Backbone as a printed PyTorch tensor [residue, N CA C, xyz], in Angstrom:
tensor([[[  9.6920,   4.2840,  18.7250],
         [  8.7430,   4.4110,  17.6520],
         [  8.9840,   3.2900,  16.6510]],

        [[  7.9450,   2.5660,  16.3260],
         [  8.0290,   1.4620,  15.3710],
         [  7.8740,   2.0060,  13.9580]],

        [[  8.7290,   1.5480,  13.0460],
         [  8.6490,   1.9840,  11.6630],
         [  8.2890,   0.8160,  10.7760]],

        [[  7.5430,   1.0950,   9.7450],
         [  7.1980,   0.0810,   8.7640],
         [  7.8420,   0.4990,   7.4480]],

        [[  8.4420,  -0.4310,   6.7610],
         [  9.0840,  -0.1570,   5.4960],
         [  8.2140,  -0.6980,   4.3880]],

        [[  7.9050,   0.1450,   3.4260],
         [  7.1500,  -0.3220,   2.2760],
         [  7.9780,  -0.0510,   1.0360]],

        [[  7.6530,  -0.7190,  -0.0610],
         [  8.4260,  -0.4910,  -1.2660],
         [  7.5410,  -0.5330,  -2.4910]],

        [[  8.0560,   0.0680,  -3.5280],
         [  7.3450,   0.0970,  -4.7980],
         [  8.3120,  -0.3900,  -5.8660]],

        [[  8.5130,  -1.6500,  -5.9500],
         [  9.2450,  -2.4130,  -6.9590],
         [ 10.7670,  -2.3930,  -6.8810]],

        [[ 11.4040,  -1.3480,  -6.3930],
         [ 12.8620,  -1.3770,  -6.3150],
         [ 13.3310,  -0.8840,  -4.9620]],

        [[ 14.5060,  -1.3070,  -4.5920],
         [ 15.0670,  -0.9350,  -3.3010],
         [ 15.2450,   0.5730,  -3.1810]],

        [[ 15.5730,   1.2420,  -4.2750],
         [ 15.8090,   2.6760,  -4.2240],
         [ 14.5520,   3.4720,  -3.8850]],

        [[ 13.3810,   2.8770,  -4.0600],
         [ 12.1440,   3.6050,  -3.8430],
         [ 11.5450,   3.3410,  -2.4650]],

        [[ 12.3130,   2.8060,  -1.5250],
         [ 11.7930,   2.5430,  -0.1950],
         [ 11.3850,   3.8330,   0.4810]],

        [[ 10.3310,   3.7610,   1.2560],
         [  9.8710,   4.8920,   2.0410],
         [  9.6580,   4.4330,   3.4700]],

        [[ 10.0290,   5.2680,   4.4230],
         [  9.7190,   4.9790,   5.8210],
         [  8.3730,   5.5940,   6.1530]],

        [[  7.5540,   4.8180,   6.8060],
         [  6.2400,   5.2830,   7.2160],
         [  6.1610,   5.1220,   8.7210]],

        [[  5.8280,   6.1870,   9.4300],
         [  5.7420,   6.1190,  10.8720],
         [  4.7240,   5.0680,  11.2840]],

        [[  5.0610,   4.2430,  12.2750],
         [  4.1990,   3.1470,  12.6990],
         [  2.8020,   3.5730,  13.1050]],

        [[  2.6310,   4.8030,  13.5530],
         [  1.3200,   5.2640,  13.9870],
         [  0.4800,   5.7870,  12.8280]],

        [[  1.0500,   5.8550,  11.6610],
         [  0.2930,   6.2910,  10.5040],
         [ -0.7440,   5.2360,  10.1700]],

        [[ -1.9760,   5.6700,  10.0170],
         [ -3.0270,   4.7470,   9.6080],
         [ -3.3600,   5.0220,   8.1480]],

        [[ -4.0700,   4.1060,   7.5430],
         [ -4.4810,   4.3010,   6.1610],
         [ -5.3030,   5.5850,   6.0390]],

        [[ -6.2700,   5.7530,   6.9290],
         [ -7.1280,   6.9290,   6.8770],
         [ -6.3790,   8.2310,   7.0550]],

        [[ -5.4440,   8.2520,   8.0080],
         [ -4.6940,   9.4950,   8.2350],
         [ -3.7800,   9.8130,   7.0570]],

        [[ -3.2640,   8.7880,   6.3990],
         [ -2.4070,   9.0170,   5.2280],
         [ -3.2260,   9.5600,   4.0620]],

        [[ -4.4330,   9.0200,   3.8540],
         [ -5.3150,   9.5210,   2.8000],
         [ -5.6590,  10.9850,   3.0720]],

        [[ -5.9900,  11.2890,   4.3150],
         [ -6.3300,  12.6730,   4.6690],
         [ -5.1440,  13.6000,   4.4140]],

        [[ -3.9390,  13.1680,   4.8050],
         [ -2.7500,  13.9940,   4.5900],
         [ -2.5110,  14.2360,   3.0940]],

        [[ -2.6610,  13.1960,   2.2940],
         [ -2.4830,  13.3490,   0.8450],
         [ -3.5460,  14.2840,   0.2570]],

        [[ -4.7780,  14.1460,   0.7390],
         [ -5.8570,  15.0180,   0.2530],
         [ -5.5770,  16.4720,   0.5960]],

        [[ -5.1290,  16.7140,   1.8290],
         [ -4.8240,  18.0850,   2.2450],
         [ -3.6350,  18.6450,   1.4670]],

        [[ -2.6190,  17.8020,   1.2030],
         [ -1.4770,  18.2400,   0.3910],
         [ -1.9310,  18.6490,  -1.0120]],

        [[ -2.9420,  17.9510,  -1.5210],
         [ -3.4790,  18.2440,  -2.8560],
         [ -4.4720,  19.4150,  -2.8240]],

        [[ -4.7270,  19.9430,  -1.6130],
         [ -5.6440,  21.0630,  -1.4260],
         [ -7.0510,  20.7590,  -1.9590]],

        [[ -7.5320,  19.5700,  -1.6040],
         [ -8.8680,  19.1360,  -2.0070],
         [ -9.7520,  18.9660,  -0.7850]],

        [[-11.0090,  19.3360,  -0.9110],
         [-11.9730,  19.0350,   0.1460],
         [-12.3900,  17.5780,  -0.0080]],

        [[-13.0050,  17.0470,   1.0270],
         [-13.5150,  15.6750,   0.9210],
         [-14.5120,  15.5700,  -0.2250]],

        [[-15.3620,  16.5620,  -0.3550],
         [-16.3840,  16.5360,  -1.4070],
         [-15.7300,  16.5680,  -2.7940]],

        [[-14.6960,  17.4090,  -2.9730],
         [-14.0150,  17.4950,  -4.2750],
         [-13.3550,  16.1640,  -4.6410]],

        [[-12.6470,  15.5790,  -3.6830],
         [-11.9900,  14.2960,  -3.9550],
         [-13.0260,  13.2080,  -4.2270]],

        [[-14.0660,  13.1770,  -3.4330],
         [-15.1120,  12.1630,  -3.6280],
         [-15.7700,  12.3180,  -5.0020]],

        [[-16.0120,  13.5560,  -5.4200],
         [-16.6050,  13.7830,  -6.7440],
         [-15.6930,  13.2650,  -7.8490]],

        [[-14.4000,  13.4880,  -7.7180],
         [-13.4480,  12.9740,  -8.7140],
         [-13.4560,  11.4510,  -8.7560]],

        [[-13.4980,  10.8460,  -7.5740],
         [-13.4640,   9.3810,  -7.5090],
         [-14.7900,   8.7530,  -7.9390]],

        [[-15.8840,   9.4830,  -7.7560],
         [-17.1940,   8.9660,  -8.1500],
         [-17.2620,   8.7260,  -9.6570]],

        [[-16.4270,   9.4430, -10.4100],
         [-16.3850,   9.2400, -11.8660],
         [-15.7570,   7.8940, -12.2120]],

        [[-14.9100,   7.3820, -11.3220],
         [-14.2320,   6.0900, -11.5270],
         [-14.9220,   4.9420, -10.8040]],

        [[-15.4650,   5.2470,  -9.6340],
         [-15.9960,   4.2010,  -8.7480],
         [-17.4500,   4.4900,  -8.3930]],

        [[-18.3070,   3.5730,  -8.7010],
         [-19.7320,   3.7240,  -8.4130],
         [-19.9570,   3.7750,  -6.8960]],

        [[-20.7580,   4.7190,  -6.4620],
         [-21.1310,   4.7960,  -5.0520],
         [-20.1360,   5.4970,  -4.1520]],

        [[-19.0920,   6.0560,  -4.7170],
         [-18.0940,   6.7490,  -3.9030],
         [-18.5980,   8.1680,  -3.6560]],

        [[-18.8120,   8.5190,  -2.3880],
         [-19.2250,   9.8810,  -2.0620],
         [-18.4440,  10.3810,  -0.8530]],

        [[-18.6990,  11.6310,  -0.4580],
         [-17.8930,  12.2230,   0.6140],
         [-18.1170,  11.5390,   1.9590]],

        [[-19.2840,  10.9280,   2.1950],
         [-19.4900,  10.2220,   3.4660],
         [-18.6350,   8.9480,   3.5110]],

        [[-18.5020,   8.2980,   2.3570],
         [-17.6490,   7.1190,   2.2510],
         [-16.1920,   7.5140,   2.5130]],

        [[-15.7630,   8.6390,   1.9110],
         [-14.4030,   9.1360,   2.1190],
         [-14.1750,   9.5140,   3.5770]],

        [[-15.1660,  10.1170,   4.2030],
         [-15.0590,  10.4800,   5.6160],
         [-14.8350,   9.2470,   6.4800]],

        [[-15.5670,   8.1800,   6.1950],
         [-15.3870,   6.9330,   6.9510],
         [-13.9840,   6.3650,   6.7480]],

        [[-13.4570,   6.4860,   5.5280],
         [-12.0940,   6.0200,   5.2530],
         [-11.0940,   6.8310,   6.0670]],

        [[-11.2090,   8.1520,   5.9930],
         [-10.2470,   9.0280,   6.6840],
         [-10.3100,   8.8820,   8.2000]],

        [[-11.4590,   8.4860,   8.7220],
         [-11.6010,   8.2980,  10.1690],
         [-11.3570,   6.8510,  10.5910]],

        [[-10.8040,   6.0650,   9.6700],
         [-10.4450,   4.6620,   9.9390],
         [-11.6260,   3.8230,  10.4100]],

        [[-12.8080,   4.1370,   9.9060],
         [-13.9830,   3.3250,  10.1980],
         [-14.2760,   2.3560,   9.0620]],

        [[-13.5430,   2.4890,   7.9550],
         [-13.7950,   1.6780,   6.7840],
         [-12.4970,   1.5270,   5.9990]],

        [[-12.2000,   0.3140,   5.5600],
         [-11.0660,   0.0730,   4.6650],
         [-11.6570,  -0.2660,   3.3020]],

        [[-11.3570,   0.5480,   2.2940],
         [-11.9560,   0.3110,   0.9760],
         [-11.3240,  -0.8770,   0.2570]],

        [[-11.9180,  -1.2190,  -0.8570],
         [-11.3950,  -2.2990,  -1.6960],
         [-10.0450,  -1.8900,  -2.2870]],

        [[ -9.3260,  -2.8790,  -2.7760],
         [ -8.0290,  -2.6030,  -3.4050],
         [ -8.2040,  -1.6710,  -4.6040]],

        [[ -9.2810,  -1.8430,  -5.3760],
         [ -9.4810,  -0.9700,  -6.5340],
         [ -9.7290,   0.4740,  -6.1040]],

        [[-10.4360,   0.6680,  -4.9940],
         [-10.6510,   2.0240,  -4.4780],
         [ -9.3390,   2.6150,  -3.9660]],

        [[ -8.5080,   1.7840,  -3.3410],
         [ -7.2120,   2.2570,  -2.8550],
         [ -6.3420,   2.6920,  -4.0350]],

        [[ -6.3440,   1.9140,  -5.1010],
         [ -5.5530,   2.2770,  -6.2790],
         [ -6.0820,   3.5510,  -6.9190]],

        [[ -7.3970,   3.7360,  -6.9330],
         [ -7.9730,   4.9690,  -7.4710],
         [ -7.5960,   6.1670,  -6.6050]],

        [[ -7.6250,   5.9940,  -5.2850],
         [ -7.1960,   7.0590,  -4.3770],
         [ -5.7260,   7.4020,  -4.6020]],

        [[ -4.9050,   6.3760,  -4.7330],
         [ -3.4660,   6.6040,  -4.9630],
         [ -3.2470,   7.3770,  -6.2580]],

        [[ -3.9530,   6.9990,  -7.3030],
         [ -3.7900,   7.6830,  -8.5910],
         [ -4.2440,   9.1360,  -8.5000]],

        [[ -5.3880,   9.3560,  -7.8920],
         [ -5.9490,  10.7160,  -7.8050],
         [ -5.1050,  11.6180,  -6.9210]],

        [[ -4.5440,  11.0460,  -5.8400],
         [ -3.7690,  11.8350,  -4.8800],
         [ -2.2600,  11.7740,  -5.1350]],

        [[ -1.8710,  11.0760,  -6.1980],
         [ -0.4540,  10.8940,  -6.5410],
         [  0.3290,  10.3050,  -5.3600]],

        [[ -0.3070,   9.3180,  -4.7070],
         [  0.3140,   8.6220,  -3.5890],
         [  0.9430,   7.3220,  -4.0410]],

        [[  1.7480,   6.7470,  -3.1990],
         [  2.4200,   5.4850,  -3.4750],
         [  1.4170,   4.3470,  -3.2390]],

        [[  1.0460,   3.6570,  -4.2960],
         [  0.0250,   2.6160,  -4.1740],
         [  0.4650,   1.4820,  -3.2540]],

        [[  1.7360,   1.0970,  -3.2970],
         [  2.2130,   0.0280,  -2.4110],
         [  2.1270,   0.4580,  -0.9500]],

        [[  2.4800,   1.7040,  -0.6670],
         [  2.3990,   2.2170,   0.6990],
         [  0.9480,   2.1830,   1.1840]],

        [[  0.0320,   2.6700,   0.3500],
         [ -1.3750,   2.7220,   0.7560],
         [ -1.9620,   1.3280,   0.9250]],

        [[ -1.6360,   0.4170,   0.0220],
         [ -2.1160,  -0.9570,   0.1700],
         [ -1.5790,  -1.5770,   1.4580]],

        [[ -0.3040,  -1.3420,   1.7640],
         [  0.2880,  -1.8910,   2.9970],
         [ -0.3950,  -1.3130,   4.2320]],

        [[ -0.6330,   0.0000,   4.2350],
         [ -1.3120,   0.6120,   5.3820],
         [ -2.7250,   0.0630,   5.5620]],

        [[ -3.3490,  -0.3290,   4.4530],
         [ -4.7010,  -0.8910,   4.5200],
         [ -4.6870,  -2.3860,   4.8100]],

        [[ -3.4940,  -2.9790,   4.8960],
         [ -3.3930,  -4.4090,   5.1810],
         [ -3.7040,  -5.2810,   3.9850]],

        [[ -3.4690,  -4.7580,   2.7820],
         [ -3.7650,  -5.5070,   1.5600],
         [ -2.4920,  -5.6620,   0.7360]],

        [[ -2.4290,  -6.7600,   0.0170],
         [ -1.2730,  -7.0090,  -0.8480],
         [ -1.5540,  -6.4600,  -2.2390]],

        [[ -0.5340,  -5.9410,  -2.9140],
         [ -0.7270,  -5.5270,  -4.3010],
         [ -1.1990,  -6.7210,  -5.1380]],

        [[ -2.0150,  -6.4620,  -6.1340],
         [ -2.6110,  -7.5290,  -6.9470],
         [ -1.5660,  -8.4420,  -7.5610]],

        [[ -0.4600,  -7.8650,  -8.0550],
         [  0.5530,  -8.7030,  -8.6930],
         [  1.2110,  -9.6460,  -7.6980]],

        [[  1.3830,  -9.1930,  -6.4680],
         [  1.9640, -10.0500,  -5.4320],
         [  0.9780, -11.1690,  -5.0850]],

        [[ -0.2780, -10.7970,  -4.8920],
         [ -1.3000, -11.8040,  -4.5950],
         [ -1.4280, -12.8280,  -5.7040]],

        [[ -1.3880, -12.3650,  -6.9600],
         [ -1.4750, -13.2770,  -8.1070],
         [ -0.3110, -14.2630,  -8.1100]],

        [[  0.8980, -13.7450,  -7.8640],
         [  2.0730, -14.6180,  -7.8760],
         [  1.9880, -15.6500,  -6.7580]],

        [[  1.5820, -15.2280,  -5.5760],
         [  1.4580, -16.1730,  -4.4640],
         [  0.3670, -17.2060,  -4.7330]],

        [[ -0.6730, -16.7810,  -5.4210],
         [ -1.7510, -17.7110,  -5.7500],
         [ -1.2980, -18.7260,  -6.7940]],

        [[ -0.5410, -18.2930,  -7.7790],
         [ -0.1540, -19.1470,  -8.9000],
         [  1.0660, -20.0240,  -8.6310]],

        [[  1.9650, -19.5580,  -7.7750],
         [  3.2510, -20.2300,  -7.6420],
         [  3.4520, -20.8570,  -6.2680]],

        [[  3.5060, -22.1750,  -6.2490],
         [  3.8250, -22.8890,  -5.0180],
         [  5.2220, -22.4890,  -4.5330]],

        [[  6.1610, -22.3450,  -5.4730],
         [  7.5250, -21.9490,  -5.1090],
         [  7.5700, -20.5880,  -4.4350]],

        [[  6.7890, -19.6420,  -4.9430],
         [  6.7510, -18.3000,  -4.3370],
         [  6.1900, -18.3750,  -2.9180]],

        [[  5.1200, -19.1670,  -2.7340],
         [  4.5460, -19.3190,  -1.3890],
         [  5.5330, -19.9710,  -0.4430]],

        [[  6.2000, -21.0260,  -0.9190],
         [  7.1710, -21.7230,  -0.0720],
         [  8.3360, -20.8010,   0.2810]],

        [[  8.8150, -20.0370,  -0.7080],
         [  9.9170, -19.1000,  -0.4660],
         [  9.5220, -18.0660,   0.5800]],

        [[  8.3600, -17.4500,   0.4020],
         [  7.9350, -16.4030,   1.3210],
         [  7.7120, -16.9410,   2.7290]],

        [[  7.0510, -18.0810,   2.8400],
         [  6.8280, -18.6670,   4.1720],
         [  8.1470, -19.0540,   4.8370]],

        [[  9.0640, -19.6050,   4.0450],
         [ 10.3720, -19.9740,   4.5870],
         [ 11.1150, -18.7320,   5.0870]],

        [[ 11.0870, -17.6710,   4.2880],
         [ 11.7570, -16.4360,   4.6990],
         [ 11.0940, -15.8590,   5.9500]],

        [[  9.7720, -15.9030,   5.9990],
         [  9.0600, -15.3900,   7.1730],
         [  9.3920, -16.1960,   8.4220]],

        [[  9.5220, -17.5080,   8.2690],
         [  9.7610, -18.3630,   9.4380],
         [ 11.1300, -18.1350,  10.0580]],

        [[ 12.0460, -17.5440,   9.3120],
         [ 13.3790, -17.2800,   9.8610],
         [ 13.4330, -15.9870,  10.6510]],

        [[ 12.3060, -15.2840,  10.7120],
         [ 12.1980, -14.0240,  11.4590],
         [ 13.3030, -13.0450,  11.0440]],

        [[ 13.3750, -12.7880,   9.7560],
         [ 14.3690, -11.8760,   9.2150],
         [ 14.1760, -10.4660,   9.7600]],

        [[ 15.2950,  -9.7940,   9.9850],
         [ 15.2290,  -8.3890,  10.3680],
         [ 14.9820,  -7.5640,   9.1070]],

        [[ 14.7160,  -6.3000,   9.2740],
         [ 14.5030,  -5.4240,   8.1150],
         [ 15.7620,  -5.3770,   7.2610]],

        [[ 16.9160,  -5.3630,   7.8960],
         [ 18.1870,  -5.3880,   7.1480],
         [ 18.3430,  -6.6790,   6.3650]],

        [[ 17.9560,  -7.8100,   6.9710],
         [ 18.0280,  -9.0990,   6.2780],
         [ 17.1410,  -9.1090,   5.0340]],

        [[ 15.9290,  -8.5430,   5.1690],
         [ 15.0180,  -8.4730,   4.0200],
         [ 15.6480,  -7.6500,   2.8970]],

        [[ 16.2630,  -6.5290,   3.2560],
         [ 16.9070,  -5.6680,   2.2560],
         [ 18.0520,  -6.4090,   1.5560]],

        [[ 18.8460,  -7.1260,   2.3370],
         [ 19.9590,  -7.8860,   1.7530],
         [ 19.4420,  -8.9680,   0.8140]],

        [[ 18.3940,  -9.6400,   1.2270],
         [ 17.7860, -10.6690,   0.3930],
         [ 17.2590, -10.0620,  -0.9110]],

        [[ 16.6470,  -8.9110,  -0.8000],
         [ 16.1360,  -8.2080,  -1.9680],
         [ 17.2750,  -7.8530,  -2.9400]],

        [[ 18.4000,  -7.4510,  -2.4020],
         [ 19.5540,  -7.1030,  -3.2420],
         [ 20.1420,  -8.3160,  -3.9520]],

        [[ 19.9340,  -9.5130,  -3.4040],
         [ 20.4650, -10.7340,  -4.0010],
         [ 19.6540, -11.2090,  -5.2120]],

        [[ 18.4090, -10.8190,  -5.2800],
         [ 17.5350, -11.3210,  -6.3430],
         [ 18.0560, -10.9930,  -7.7420]],

        [[ 18.4370,  -9.7500,  -8.0350],
         [ 18.9510,  -9.4720,  -9.3990],
         [ 20.2030, -10.2850,  -9.7310]],

        [[ 21.0080, -10.6010,  -8.7520],
         [ 22.2330, -11.3780,  -8.9680],
         [ 21.8950, -12.8040,  -9.3820]],

        [[ 20.7900, -13.3380,  -8.8860],
         [ 20.3800, -14.7090,  -9.1940],
         [ 19.8680, -14.8460, -10.6300]],

        [[ 19.3780, -13.7570, -11.1950],
         [ 18.8230, -13.8040, -12.5470],
         [ 19.9190, -13.8450, -13.6240]],

        [[ 21.1400, -13.4370, -13.2810],
         [ 22.2250, -13.3450, -14.2620],
         [ 22.7990, -14.6700, -14.6200]]])
């Protein structure tokens, strides 16, 4: 079984997500945990997002549609889900990460260099632990 590791700003907040988990199935699981019907959740989100209805939510849960990053963040907030996990499952980068990569040549070079070395998950974790030490 393949596992994907996602994080929300610190190493202590890592979560393991089963490789077969899809964005839609995770949204459905969170909705069911919150004891909400598709219509109830869609009605709540329609107050934040124009055009969001239960048919749109159904398409998301059935993996026929990947919503925008803003819709994903609204879903995460409403369902009390991990926004980084949901963005990763949807194949999207968090806005702050995208902004940094867009603005910083050094950040892009660092990330591409790290990717090219084919780091293992343990290597990524070790590298992450080194960052606070470099700031001192």
